[in-house]
C-alpha positions as CSV (number, residue, x, y, z in Angstrom):
1,X,-12.8,-8.3,-18.1
2,X,-10.9,-6.5,-15.0
3,X,-12.9,-4.6,-12.4
4,X,-11.9,-0.9,-12.2
5,X,-9.5,-0.2,-9.1
6,X,-11.8,1.7,-6.2
7,X,-9.4,3.3,-3.5
8,X,-10.1,1.7,-0.5
9,X,-10.7,4.0,2.7
10,X,-10.4,7.6,3.1
11,X,-7.9,9.4,0.9
12,X,-6.8,12.5,1.3
13,X,-4.1,13.9,-1.2
14,X,-1.4,16.1,-0.1
15,X,0.6,16.2,-3.1
16,X,0.1,14.4,-6.9
17,X,2.9,15.2,-9.4
18,X,3.8,13.4,-12.6
19,X,6.5,11.4,-11.0
20,X,5.3,11.3,-7.3
21,X,2.5,11.1,-5.5
22,X,1.7,11.5,-1.4
23,X,-1.5,10.6,0.0
24,X,-2.9,10.4,3.9
25,X,-5.0,7.0,4.2
26,X,-7.6,5.9,6.5
27,X,-8.6,2.2,6.6
28,X,-11.2,0.7,8.5
29,X,-11.1,-2.6,10.0
30,X,-11.9,-5.1,6.8
31,X,-10.7,-2.4,4.3
32,X,-7.5,-3.4,2.3
33,X,-5.4,-1.6,-0.6
34,X,-5.5,-4.9,-2.6
35,X,-2.4,-7.0,-3.5
36,X,-0.4,-5.4,-6.2
37,X,2.9,-4.7,-7.3
38,X,4.4,-1.4,-9.4
39,X,6.9,-2.1,-11.9
40,X,8.7,1.6,-11.6
41,X,7.8,3.2,-8.3
42,X,8.5,2.2,-4.6
43,X,5.7,2.6,-2.2
44,X,6.7,3.9,1.2
45,X,4.4,3.8,4.4
46,X,4.5,6.0,7.2
47,X,2.0,5.0,9.9
48,X,0.7,8.0,11.8
49,X,-2.2,6.4,14.2
50,X,-3.0,2.7,14.6
51,X,-1.0,-0.3,13.3
52,X,-0.5,-0.9,9.5
53,X,-0.2,-4.3,8.0
54,X,1.9,-4.8,5.0
55,X,1.7,-8.3,3.6
56,X,4.4,-9.0,0.8
57,X,5.2,-11.7,-1.4
58,X,8.4,-12.8,-3.1
59,X,9.1,-13.9,-0.3
60,X,6.3,-13.9,2.1
61,X,6.5,-11.6,4.5
62,X,4.2,-9.6,7.0
63,X,5.6,-6.2,8.5
64,X,3.6,-4.0,11.3
65,X,4.1,-0.4,11.7
66,X,3.4,1.4,14.9
67,X,3.0,5.3,14.7
68,X,6.5,6.8,13.7
69,X,7.5,3.7,12.0
70,X,7.8,3.1,7.9
71,X,8.7,0.6,5.5
72,X,9.2,0.9,1.6
73,X,8.1,-1.7,-0.8
74,X,10.3,-2.1,-3.7
75,X,9.3,-2.5,-7.0
76,X,8.0,-5.6,-8.6
77,X,7.2,-6.9,-5.2
78,X,3.4,-7.5,-4.4
79,X,1.9,-6.4,-1.6
80,X,-1.5,-5.6,0.4
81,X,-2.1,-3.1,2.9
82,X,-4.5,-3.1,5.8
83,X,-5.2,-2.2,9.4
84,X,-4.1,-4.6,11.8
85,X,-6.7,-5.7,14.6
86,X,-9.6,-4.4,15.2
87,X,-9.2,-0.3,15.0
88,X,-8.5,2.1,12.0
89,X,-5.1,3.0,10.7
90,X,-3.8,6.2,9.3
91,X,-0.6,6.4,7.3
92,X,1.1,8.2,4.4
93,X,1.8,6.6,1.6
94,X,4.4,8.1,-0.6
95,X,5.1,6.8,-4.2
96,X,7.7,7.5,-6.3
97,X,10.0,8.3,-8.2
98,X,8.5,7.6,-11.6
99,X,5.5,7.2,-13.7
100,X,2.5,5.6,-11.5
101,X,1.9,2.2,-12.4
102,X,-0.3,-0.4,-10.5
103,X,-0.1,-4.4,-11.8
104,X,-2.9,-6.2,-9.9
105,X,-1.6,-9.5,-8.4
106,X,-3.5,-13.0,-7.3
107,X,-1.4,-14.0,-4.4
108,X,-2.9,-17.9,-5.2
109,X,-1.5,-17.9,-8.5
110,X,1.4,-15.3,-8.5
111,X,4.9,-16.8,-8.8
112,X,7.8,-14.6,-8.6
């Protein structure tokens, strides 16, 4: 049985519609948006404070975002978001355009 997904960190919804969502997220060290991918939507992360780390598979890649920087993770690419280092990070997460879907993935067994 799959555990229910619980949103990590502090979540402040800016906009939530049928085909787009915008959240302000704050993650403390040790917190993570766990490995997952989307089949329809793109996740675009805009760093506001701290350093945001986005790890991806297919191929393996790590992106570090400083305040003012952004990165878009395309559909079907597994990714995980964490703060980098020992400080929290705050960012806008823009998800869309399309119907939200979230597919959990185990990075140890995923074969893209």
